[in-house]
C-alpha positions in Angstrom: -50.5 -77.9 160.0 -47.9 -75.5 158.6 -47.1 -78.0 155.9 -50.7 -78.5 154.9 -51.5 -74.7 154.8 -48.4 -74.1 152.7 -49.2 -76.9 150.3 -52.7 -75.5 149.9 -51.5 -72.0 149.2 -49.0 -73.3 146.7 -51.6 -75.2 144.8 -54.0 -72.2 144.8 -51.2 -70.1 143.4 -50.4 -72.8 140.8 -54.0 -73.0 139.6 -54.4 -69.2 139.6 -51.2 -68.9 137.5 -52.4 -71.6 135.1 -55.6 -69.6 134.5 -53.8 -66.4 134.0 -51.2 -67.6 131.6 -53.6 -69.6 129.4 -55.7 -66.5 128.8 -53.6 -63.4 128.8 -52.3 -61.7 125.7 -50.9 -58.2 125.0 -52.8 -55.9 122.7 -50.0 -55.9 120.2 -50.0 -59.7 119.6 -51.9 -61.3 116.8 -55.3 -62.9 117.2 -55.7 -66.5 116.2 -55.5 -67.0 112.4 -58.3 -69.2 111.1 -56.7 -69.4 107.7 -56.8 -72.9 106.2 -53.7 -74.8 105.5 -54.4 -74.2 101.8 -54.5 -70.5 102.3 -51.2 -70.5 104.3 -49.5 -72.4 101.6 -50.9 -70.1 98.9 -49.6 -67.0 100.7 -46.2 -68.5 101.0 -46.1 -69.7 97.4 -47.2 -66.2 96.2 -44.1 -64.8 97.8 -41.8 -67.5 96.6 -42.9 -66.9 93.0 -41.6 -63.3 93.3 -38.3 -64.2 94.9 -34.9 -64.1 93.3 -32.3 -66.8 94.3 -30.6 -64.3 96.5 -33.8 -63.5 98.4 -34.5 -67.2 98.8 -31.0 -67.8 100.2 -31.6 -64.9 102.6 -34.8 -66.5 104.0 -32.8 -69.6 104.7 -30.2 -67.8 106.7 -30.2 -67.1 110.4 -27.6 -64.6 111.7 -26.4 -64.0 115.2 -26.9 -60.3 116.0 -24.8 -59.4 119.1 -25.1 -56.1 120.9 -23.5 -53.7 121.1 -23.2 -53.8 117.4 -19.8 -55.3 116.4 -18.4 -55.7 112.9 -19.8 -59.2 112.9 -23.3 -57.9 112.4 -22.6 -56.0 109.2 -23.7 -58.9 106.9 -27.0 -59.1 108.7 -27.6 -55.4 108.6 -26.8 -55.2 104.9 -29.2 -58.0 104.1 -32.0 -56.5 106.2 -32.4 -53.6 103.9 -32.0 -55.5 100.6 -32.7 -59.2 100.3 -34.2 -59.4 103.8 -33.2 -62.0 106.4 -34.9 -65.2 107.5 -34.0 -64.9 111.2 -31.9 -63.0 113.7 -30.6 -64.4 116.9 -29.9 -63.1 120.4 -31.7 -59.8 120.3 -34.0 -59.3 123.3 -33.9 -55.5 123.6 -37.5 -54.6 122.4 -36.4 -51.2 121.0 -33.7 -52.9 118.9 -36.1 -55.7 117.9 -38.5 -53.1 116.5 -35.7 -51.1 114.8 -34.5 -54.2 113.0 -37.9 -55.3 112.1 -38.7 -51.9 110.6 -35.6 -52.2 108.5 -36.7 -55.6 107.2 -40.4 -54.7 106.6 -39.8 -51.2 105.2 -36.6 -51.5 103.3 -36.4 -55.0 101.8 -38.0 -55.5 98.4 -40.7 -58.0 99.5 -41.2 -56.6 103.0 -40.9 -60.0 104.7 -40.6 -59.7 108.5 -37.7 -61.2 110.5 -38.2 -64.2 112.8 -36.3 -63.5 116.0 -34.9 -66.4 118.0 -33.3 -66.8 121.4 -32.2 -69.6 123.7 -35.0 -69.6 126.2 -34.1 -72.9 128.0 -35.6 -72.4 131.5 -36.8 -68.8 131.5 -35.9 -65.4 130.1 -36.2 -62.8 132.9 -37.9 -65.0 135.5 -35.7 -68.1 135.7 -37.1 -71.6 136.6 -35.1 -74.7 137.6 -32.9 -76.1 134.9 -34.7 -78.7 132.7 -33.2 -81.7 134.5 -34.6 -80.1 137.6 -38.0 -79.5 136.1 -38.0 -83.2 135.0 -37.3 -84.2 138.6 -40.7 -82.8 139.5 -42.3 -85.6 137.5 -45.1 -83.0 137.0 -45.9 -82.3 133.3 -48.5 -79.7 134.1 -46.0 -77.8 136.2 -43.4 -78.0 133.4 -46.0 -76.8 130.9 -46.8 -73.8 133.2 -43.2 -72.9 133.7 -42.5 -72.7 130.0 -45.7 -70.7 129.5 -44.3 -68.1 131.7 -41.1 -68.1 129.8 -43.0 -67.8 126.5 -45.0 -64.8 127.7 -41.9 -62.9 128.7 -40.1 -63.9 125.5 -42.9 -62.9 123.2 -43.2 -59.5 125.1 -39.6 -58.6 124.1 -40.3 -59.5 120.4 -38.7 -63.0 120.2 -40.9 -65.6 118.6 -38.7 -68.8 118.5 -36.8 -70.7 121.2 -34.4 -73.6 120.7 -35.9 -75.8 123.2 -36.8 -78.3 124.6 -33.7 -80.4 124.6 -35.0 -83.9 123.9 -31.6 -85.7 124.0 -31.5 -88.8 126.2 -29.2 -88.1 129.2 -27.7 -91.5 130.0 -24.1 -90.4 130.5 -23.8 -87.8 133.2 -20.3 -87.0 132.2 -21.9 -85.1 129.3 -22.5 -81.5 130.3 -25.7 -81.0 128.4 -27.5 -83.4 130.6 -28.6 -80.3 132.5 -30.8 -79.3 129.6 -32.4 -82.8 129.2 -35.2 -84.6 131.1 -32.9 -87.5 132.0 -32.3 -91.1 130.9 -35.7 -92.5 130.3 -37.5 -92.1 126.9 -41.0 -92.2 128.5 -40.2 -89.5 131.0 -38.3 -87.4 128.4 -41.3 -87.7 126.0 -43.8 -86.6 128.7 -41.6 -83.6 129.6 -40.9 -82.7 126.0 -44.6 -82.7 125.2 -45.3 -80.5 128.2 -42.6 -78.0 127.2 -43.9 -77.7 123.7 -47.4 -77.1 124.9 -46.0 -74.5 127.4 -44.1 -72.6 124.7 -46.7 -72.8 122.0 -50.0 -73.2 123.6 -52.8 -75.0 121.8 -51.6 -73.9 118.3 -48.6 -72.2 116.7 -49.3 -68.5 116.8 -51.4 -68.4 120.0 -51.1 -65.0 121.6 -48.4 -64.7 124.3 -46.6 -67.9 123.1 -43.6 -68.7 120.9 -42.5 -71.4 118.5 -40.8 -74.4 120.2 -37.7 -75.8 118.5 -36.9 -79.3 120.0 -33.3 -80.4 119.7 -30.9 -82.0 118.9 -32.2 -84.4 116.2 -30.9 -86.9 117.0 -28.8 -88.9 119.4 -26.6 -86.1 120.6 -26.8 -87.4 124.2 -24.8 -90.5 123.3 -21.6 -88.7 122.3 -18.5 -90.8 122.9 -17.3 -90.8 126.4 -19.8 -88.2 127.4 -17.6 -85.6 125.6 -19.4 -82.7 124.1 -19.3 -82.4 120.3 -17.9 -85.9 119.8 -19.4 -88.4 117.3 -22.4 -90.7 118.0 -22.7 -94.4 117.1 -26.2 -95.8 117.7 -28.0 -98.9 116.5 -31.4 -98.7 114.8 -32.9 -100.2 117.9 -31.5 -97.5 120.1 -32.6 -94.8 117.8 -36.2 -96.0 117.3 -36.9 -97.2 120.9 -34.9 -94.6 122.9 -33.9 -91.4 120.9 -36.8 -90.9 118.4 -39.8 -91.2 120.7 -39.4 -87.9 122.5 -39.3 -86.1 119.2 -42.4 -87.9 118.1 -44.1 -86.7 121.2 -43.0 -83.1 120.6 -44.2 -83.3 116.9 -47.6 -84.7 118.0 -47.8 -81.8 120.5 -47.4 -79.4 117.5 -43.8 -78.3 117.6 -43.2 -75.8 114.8 -39.5 -76.3 114.4 -36.8 -78.9 114.9 -33.1 -78.3 115.4 -30.8 -80.8 113.7 -27.8 -81.9 115.7 -24.3 -81.1 114.6 -22.4 -84.2 115.5 -21.8 -87.2 113.2 -24.5 -89.8 113.6 -23.1 -93.2 112.5 -20.6 -91.4 110.3 -22.9 -88.8 108.7 -23.2 -85.3 110.3 -26.9 -84.9 111.3 -27.2 -81.6 109.5 -26.7 -83.3 106.1 -28.1 -86.7 107.0 -31.0 -87.4 104.5 -32.0 -90.6 106.2 -32.4 -88.7 109.5 -34.0 -85.5 108.3 -36.2 -86.8 105.4 -36.8 -90.5 105.8 -37.2 -90.5 109.6 -38.2 -86.9 110.5 -40.5 -86.1 107.6 -41.8 -89.5 106.4 -41.8 -91.6 109.5 -42.5 -89.1 112.3 -44.7 -86.8 110.1 -43.0 -83.5 110.8 -44.1 -80.7 108.5 -42.5 -77.6 110.1 -39.2 -75.8 109.9 -35.9 -77.7 110.3 -33.0 -75.5 111.4 -29.3 -76.2 111.9 -27.4 -75.8 115.1 -24.8 -73.0 115.3 -22.4 -73.2 112.3 -23.5 -76.7 111.4 -23.6 -76.2 107.6 -20.2 -74.4 107.5 -18.8 -77.2 109.6 -19.7 -79.9 107.2 -16.4 -78.9 105.6 -14.6 -79.3 108.9 -16.2 -82.6 109.5 -14.8 -84.0 106.2 -18.2 -84.4 104.5 -18.2 -81.5 102.1 -15.3 -80.2 100.0 -16.4 -76.5 100.2 -19.3 -74.3 101.3 -21.1 -74.8 98.1 -21.2 -78.5 98.5 -22.0 -78.1 102.1 -25.2 -76.1 101.4 -26.2 -78.5 98.7 -25.7 -81.6 100.9 -27.6 -80.0 103.8 -30.6 -78.8 101.7 -30.9 -82.0 99.8 -30.9 -83.9 103.1 -33.8 -81.9 104.3 -32.4 -79.0 106.3 -34.3 -75.7 105.8 -32.4 -72.9 107.6 -28.7 -72.4 108.4 -27.7 -70.9 111.7 -24.5 -69.0 111.0 -21.8 -68.8 113.7 -21.1 -65.2 114.8 -18.9 -63.3 112.4 -18.9 -66.1 109.8 -20.0 -65.9 106.2 -23.1 -68.2 105.6 -22.8 -71.2 103.3 -26.2 -70.3 102.1 -24.7 -67.4 100.1 -23.5 -70.2 97.7 -27.1 -71.2 97.0 -27.7 -68.9 94.0 -24.6 -70.4 92.3 -25.7 -73.9 93.1 -29.1 -73.3 91.6 -27.5 -71.8 88.5 -25.3 -74.8 88.0 -28.1 -77.2 88.6 -26.5 -78.8 91.6 -29.7 -78.5 93.7 -33.3 -79.0 92.7 -35.2 -75.7 92.7 -38.3 -77.5 94.2 -36.2 -78.5 97.3 -35.1 -74.8 97.7 -38.7 -73.6 97.4 -39.9 -76.2 99.9 -37.3 -75.0 102.4 -38.3 -71.3 101.9 -42.0 -72.3 102.2 -41.3 -73.9 105.6 -39.8 -70.6 106.8 -42.5 -68.4 105.4 -45.3 -70.6 106.7 -43.8 -70.3 110.3 -43.8 -66.5 109.9 -47.4 -66.6 108.7 -48.6 -68.8 111.5 -46.9 -66.6 114.1 -48.8 -63.6 112.7 -45.6 -61.6 111.8 -47.0 -60.3 108.5 -50.1 -58.8 110.2 -48.3 -57.5 113.2 -44.5 -57.5 113.0 -43.9 -54.9 115.8 -44.3 -55.1 119.6 -45.4 -52.8 122.3 -42.2 -51.8 123.9 -43.9 -50.4 127.0 -45.5 -53.7 127.8 -42.3 -55.5 128.7 -41.9 -53.9 132.1 -45.4 -54.9 133.1 -44.9 -58.5 131.9 -41.6 -58.9 133.7 -43.0 -57.5 136.9 -46.0 -59.8 137.1 -45.9 -61.4 140.6 -47.4 -64.6 139.3 -44.2 -65.3 137.5 -42.2 -65.3 140.7 -44.9 -67.4 142.4 -44.7 -70.0 139.6 -40.9 -70.0 139.8 -41.0 -70.7 143.5 -43.5 -73.5 143.2 -41.4 -75.1 140.4 -38.2 -75.0 142.6 -40.1 -76.5 145.5 -41.6 -79.3 143.5 -38.3 -80.1 141.6 -36.2 -80.7 144.7 -35.2 -84.3 145.5 -34.5 -85.4 149.1 -31.7 -88.0 148.9 -31.0 -88.5 152.6 -32.6 -87.6 155.9 -31.1 -89.6 158.8 -32.8 -89.2 162.1 -35.5 -87.0 160.4 -33.1 -84.0 160.7 -35.3 -82.2 158.2 -37.4 -80.2 158.3 -35.7 -77.9 160.8 -37.9 -76.5 163.5 -37.6 -72.7 163.3 -38.9 -72.4 166.9 -36.0 -74.5 168.2 -33.1 -73.1 166.2 -31.2 -70.2 167.7 -28.4 -70.1 165.2 -27.6 -71.5 161.8 -24.4 -71.6 159.8 -24.9 -71.3 156.0 -21.7 -72.3 154.3 -20.4 -72.9 150.8 -19.5 -71.2 147.5 -23.1 -71.3 146.2 -24.9 -70.3 149.4 -25.0 -66.6 148.4 -24.2 -66.9 144.7 -26.9 -65.4 142.4 -25.1 -66.7 139.3 -25.1 -70.3 140.5 -28.7 -70.1 141.8 -29.8 -69.2 138.3 -27.8 -71.9 136.5 -26.6 -72.0 132.9 -28.4 -70.6 129.8 -29.2 -67.4 131.6 -28.1 -64.2 130.1 -27.4 -60.8 131.7 -29.0 -58.8 129.0 -32.4 -60.0 130.2 -31.8 -58.7 133.8 -32.5 -62.0 135.6 -32.9 -61.9 139.3 -32.4 -64.5 142.0 -33.0 -65.0 145.7 -30.0 -67.0 147.1 -30.4 -69.6 149.8 -28.7 -67.4 152.3 -31.1 -64.6 151.5 -34.1 -66.9 151.5 -33.2 -68.3 155.0 -32.6 -64.8 156.3 -36.0 -63.7 155.2 -37.7 -66.8 156.5 -36.0 -66.9 159.9 -35.9 -63.2 160.7 -33.8 -61.5 163.4 -34.5 -64.1 166.1 -32.2 -66.6 164.6 -28.5 -65.8 164.2 -27.5 -66.6 160.6 -23.8 -66.9 160.0 -22.3 -67.1 156.5 -19.0 -68.3 155.0 -18.2 -68.8 151.4 -15.8 -71.5 152.4 -13.9 -72.1 149.1 -13.9 -71.0 145.5 -14.3 -73.0 142.3 -11.2 -73.9 140.3 -10.4 -72.6 136.9 -10.9 -74.8 133.8 -7.8 -76.7 132.8 -8.3 -76.2 129.1 -10.1 -73.3 127.5 -13.5 -74.2 125.9 -14.5 -73.2 122.4 -18.0 -72.6 123.8 -18.9 -68.9 124.3 -21.0 -69.7 127.3 -18.8 -72.1 129.3 -15.9 -70.2 130.9 -17.1 -66.9 132.3 -15.9 -66.5 135.9 -17.0 -63.7 138.3 -14.5 -61.0 139.2 -14.1 -61.1 142.9 -11.5 -60.4 145.6 -9.0 -63.3 146.2 -10.0 -65.7 149.0 -7.6 -67.2 151.5 -9.3 -70.7 151.4 -7.2 -72.0 154.4 -8.5 -69.2 156.6 -12.0 -69.4 155.2 -12.3 -73.1 155.9 -11.1 -72.5 159.5 -13.7 -69.7 159.8 -16.5 -72.0 158.4 -15.6 -74.6 161.0 -15.8 -72.0 163.8 -19.2 -70.8 162.6 -20.4 -74.4 162.5 -19.2 -74.9 166.1 -21.1 -71.8 167.2 -24.3 -72.8 165.5 -27.1 -75.3 166.2 -26.7 -76.8 162.7 -24.9 -76.1 159.4 -26.3 -75.9 155.8 -23.6 -76.5 153.2 -24.5 -75.4 149.7 -22.2 -77.3 147.4 -22.0 -78.6 143.9 -20.7 -77.5 140.5 -20.5 -73.9 139.3 -22.7 -72.8 136.5 -19.8 -72.7 134.0 -19.0 -76.4 134.8 -22.2 -77.7 133.2 -24.1 -77.3 129.9 -22.4 -76.9 126.5 -18.7 -77.4 126.8 -19.3 -78.6 130.4 -18.4 -82.3 130.3 -16.5 -83.6 133.3 -14.5 -86.8 133.8 -15.0 -86.7 137.6 -18.0 -86.6 139.9 -15.9 -85.3 142.8 -16.9 -81.9 144.3 -14.7 -79.4 142.4 -12.0 -77.5 144.2 -11.6 -77.9 147.9 -15.3 -78.4 148.7 -14.8 -82.0 149.9 -12.2 -80.8 152.4 -14.7 -78.1 153.5 -17.5 -80.6 153.9 -15.3 -83.1 155.9 -14.1 -80.3 158.2 -17.6 -79.1 159.0 -19.0 -82.6 159.5 -16.1 -83.2 161.8 -17.5 -80.6 164.2 -20.2 -83.1 165.2 -22.9 -80.6 164.5 -26.0 -81.6 162.4 -25.1 -81.0 158.7 -27.5 -80.5 155.8 -26.0 -80.6 152.3 -27.9 -78.6 149.6 -26.6 -79.6 146.1 -26.5 -77.3 143.1 -25.7 -79.7 140.3 -27.1 -81.5 137.3 -25.2 -84.8 137.5 -24.4 -87.3 140.3 -22.0 -85.9 142.8 -19.6 -88.2 144.7 -19.7 -87.1 148.3 -17.2 -89.8 149.5 -19.6 -91.4 151.8 -20.1 -88.3 153.9 -21.6 -88.5 157.4 -23.8 -85.5 156.8 -27.3 -86.4 157.9 -29.3 -84.8 155.1 -28.8 -84.2 151.4 -31.3 -82.1 149.3 -30.6 -81.8 145.6 -32.0 -78.5 144.3 -30.3 -78.6 140.9 -30.0 -75.0 139.8 -33.3 -73.7 141.2 -33.7 -70.3 139.5 -35.1 -66.9 140.5 -37.0 -68.1 143.6 -34.5 -70.8 144.5 -33.6 -69.3 147.9 -37.2 -68.8 148.9 -38.0 -72.3 147.8 -35.0 -73.8 149.6 -35.9 -72.1 152.8 -39.4 -73.4 152.6 -38.2 -76.9 152.1 -35.6 -76.8 154.9 -38.1 -75.3 157.4 -41.0 -77.5 156.5 -43.2 -74.9 154.7 -42.9 -77.2 151.7 -42.4 -80.9 151.5 -39.9 -82.4 148.9 -41.6 -84.7 146.5 -39.3 -84.8 143.5 -37.7 -87.9 142.1 -34.4 -88.5 140.3 -34.7 -88.5 136.4 -31.5 -90.4 136.1 -29.7 -93.2 138.0 -27.2 -91.7 140.5 -24.3 -93.8 139.5 -21.2 -94.1 141.8 -18.5 -93.2 139.3 -18.0 -91.7 135.8 -16.1 -94.9 135.0 -19.5 -96.7 135.3 -21.2 -94.5 132.6 -23.5 -95.1 131.0 -25.3 -97.2 133.6 -29.0 -96.6 133.2 -31.7 -98.7 134.8 -33.4 -100.0 131.6 -30.7 -102.3 130.4 -31.1 -105.7 128.8 -30.8 -108.7 131.1 -27.4 -110.4 130.7 -26.9 -114.1 130.3 -25.4 -113.9 133.8 -27.8 -111.4 135.4 -26.8 -111.9 139.0 -25.3 -110.2 140.9 -25.7 -107.0 138.8 -24.0 -105.0 141.5 -20.9 -107.2 141.3 -19.8 -106.5 137.7 -16.7 -104.7 138.8 -13.9 -106.5 140.7 -13.2 -103.6 143.1 -16.5 -101.9 143.8 -20.3 -102.2 143.4 -21.7 -101.2 140.0 -25.2 -100.6 141.5 -26.1 -96.9 141.6 -26.1 -95.0 144.9 -29.7 -94.0 144.2 -31.9 -95.7 141.6 -33.8 -93.9 138.8 -37.1 -92.5 140.2 -35.8 -92.3 143.8 -36.7 -89.5 146.2 -37.6 -89.2 149.9 -40.2 -87.1 151.6 -40.9 -85.8 155.1 -43.5 -88.6 155.3 -43.6 -92.3 154.2 -45.9 -93.9 151.6 -47.1 -97.5 151.4 -48.3 -99.4 148.3 -50.9 -102.2 148.4 -53.7 -103.9 146.6 -52.1 -104.0 143.1 -54.7 -105.3 140.8 -55.4 -105.7 137.1 -58.8 -105.6 135.4 -58.0 -108.8 133.5 -55.4 -111.5 133.5 -54.9 -111.6 129.7 -55.7 -109.6 126.6 -55.2 -109.7 122.9 -52.7 -107.7 120.8 -54.2 -104.2 120.4 -56.3 -104.2 123.5 -55.8 -102.4 126.8 -55.5 -103.5 130.4 -56.3 -101.5 133.5 -53.9 -101.3 136.5 -54.9 -100.0 140.0 -52.9 -99.6 143.2 -53.7 -98.1 146.6 -51.2 -95.6 147.9 -51.3 -94.6 151.6 -49.6 -91.7 153.4 -48.3 -93.4 156.6 -46.9 -90.3 158.1 -48.1 -87.2 160.1 -47.8 -84.6 157.4 -49.2 -84.1 153.9 -46.8 -84.9 151.1 -46.4 -85.7 147.4 -45.6 -89.1 145.9 -44.8 -90.0 142.3 -46.4 -93.3 141.7 -44.4 -95.2 139.0 -45.4 -98.1 136.8 -42.7 -100.3 135.1 -43.1 -103.3 132.8 -40.8 -106.2 131.8 -41.6 -108.3 128.7 -40.4 -111.9 129.4 -39.7 -112.9 125.8 -40.5 -112.0 122.2 -39.2 -111.0 118.8 -36.4 -109.2 120.5 -35.1 -109.1 124.1 -36.5 -106.3 126.1 -35.1 -104.3 129.1 -35.2 -105.5 132.6 -37.7 -102.6 133.3 -39.3 -99.8 131.4 -41.2 -96.9 132.8 -44.7 -96.9 131.2 -46.7 -94.7 133.5 -46.4 -92.2 136.4 -48.6 -89.9 138.4 -47.6 -87.3 141.0 -50.2 -87.2 143.7 -50.7 -85.2 147.0 -51.9 -87.1 150.0 -52.9 -85.9 153.4 -51.6 -87.6 156.5 -53.1 -91.0 156.9 -55.0 -90.8 153.6 -55.2 -93.5 150.9 -55.8 -93.0 147.2 -56.4 -95.5 144.4 -54.2 -94.6 141.4 -55.2 -96.0 138.0 -53.1 -96.7 134.9 -53.8 -98.2 131.5 -51.5 -100.2 129.3 -52.0 -100.8 125.6 -50.3 -100.9 122.2 -48.5 -97.6 122.7 -46.9 -98.9 125.9 -46.3 -102.5 124.9 -45.0 -102.2 121.3 -41.3 -101.7 120.4 -39.1 -101.5 117.3 -37.4 -104.8 116.6 -34.1 -105.1 114.8 -35.2 -108.6 113.9 -38.1 -107.3 111.7 -36.8 -103.8 111.1 -40.2 -102.5 112.3 -42.6 -102.1 115.1 -44.0 -105.2 116.8 -46.3 -106.1 119.7 -45.6 -109.6 120.9 -47.9 -112.3 122.2 -46.0 -112.9 125.5 -46.1 -112.6 129.3 -45.4 -109.3 131.1 -44.3 -108.6 134.7 -45.5 -105.3 136.1 -44.1 -103.3 139.0 -45.5 -100.3 140.9 -43.8 -98.2 143.5 -41.9 -95.0 144.3 -38.8 -95.7 142.2 -37.4 -98.1 139.5 -36.6 -100.5 142.4 -40.4 -101.0 143.0 -41.1 -104.5 144.3 -44.9 -104.7 144.3 -45.5 -107.0 141.4 -48.2 -108.4 139.2 -48.3 -110.3 135.8 -50.5 -110.5 132.7 -50.5 -112.2 129.3 -50.9 -110.9 125.8 -52.2 -113.8 123.9 -54.5 -114.9 121.1 -58.2 -114.4 122.0 
């Protein structure tokens, strides 16, 4: 009964939050603009007609503005009062935002406001689970709601643009930025990308309380060689069109106002100056009409990447390719300063420059910056303190968690039978690692650690014992990333003695919870790893505690598969990096006040040597045994894509189609009955996969083409319906260099993971 009441309360809070965040707006925010597209363009063109080449170059420039003000900000400050500036980055102090905006509006000749940007990846002040964790919820409405909270807080401080969602396909978990993605599958990534854009922007660009989304990195960045951040990418046309472009198409269709170009080489041409990518594909094929910005330093680095001879050629190559705005590395001179000279020498068409400026100005017009460039500084505290934000963060952390193992039904723990509990590990009481990467101190983020969450939930009747256990190792080679290497300043720890103490605490307790994984600075940009081992001496700590014979629950903070060396721990709960309410959510999950229902958004492969090893591969000419491809070990993943346990069991039956065959262009209905066979309510993610038997090109062994997360009471059955049609059945064929839908046979699988075995078949044939 506790589970059912908790689930009901969570859903009530969720729907209440949804109502709040889709309606609220501060008084200082612009009302919806009903101006026609023609009027928006006319307003932009009227400004462009008055601009000098220097003013145009300024609108195409995006400066970092780092506080406290260093010498690196001088160029931005000088431009604000003269030519103006297109965009400023990294300012979230509302007082400073207003000060800088006053400079731009009141001192520049044309009084054009600044567009402020910031990396709002999974929250600003209230932090949600990292994006790979949100994707593990398989709940697009939850993801949309989470980013709506982030947008509200972000708009309150005066920022209008975020560089998210990350729509890269995460098929190589060695790559650190997998933490920002929605995993390995283009269908799931598309669904999560659409949800994030709708969360950030709302129903239209400029909706009060929302911000402009900037999906990234266009395109293919997740396929960097060896999973090494910043390395080149080599992808076939088939990979690009079938795997890497679809999430961007979904984001564009959802109304994304901006796109960030990647900075690596794509098939030999840096993405920031790749005309085929930015114009032929993004503009012409995908239909994007908004603002295309570079990643940090991408234009300047065209010289470093051996594409351009100097900064003047770099800016010409980038603009001609279709880039609109240059993000300048902190302290660097912008390549865009060379634009007036390039115009004067005829090296770049004036119309292309005006088009780029128009995209910037139209974004500012749609966001309402000309009518209301300033913010209500007093509103920030009220927005940050809204209790609905914390409730939404807790629900997101609960629904994102994935239960990987639960031998003997150790979980949930019965709080009435526990007299003592050891909470052990470097992340058990670490605020920093509960929050995860892409969280910045300047926004005063808060977090409940798992130790604190359990202490609050269990109260004084349960003896709660804590040991840090071990510390994280330092990085072997310094990273050029500004966000990757910060380590907390703490007193030294005698790890030998602390491991002994942790073992003693476990001996003295009824059970032990070990909070293990990777530190925040080991993941994200500059966070690639060549090993899936637990960093430092965590494995030694784990083995020692398991050796006590006491029940052991592992709670993982990570964003990639972790090799636990076949541990005998009875339970494993992956909570990713759960955010502000991570400890409260973790306690609810461990004690049964919430039931885990998340599913893996990637295949949990055994070794980095296997990467990439995703579920949707083509069938080999020697397909069996797939798990025996390596001489020395199985190549099958430890856990398949879409896997996740619950505190109850689900059964699938009565899979049926509404017809046996259909014509090209038609749709077919699919239904399946799902039953909760256990004694408590729970969530299941019902997943539909297809396999095309033959056609113009060979197709993957399985492809996700539908999913629904449902809640079922104990003993209840629900019929879940899907529909398959041209959008799900077509693909891009290298044989025809275009999209095709074949007349062929299909196998269809429905279940709780990509290993689903309930099967049906249908034909697409001439009618």
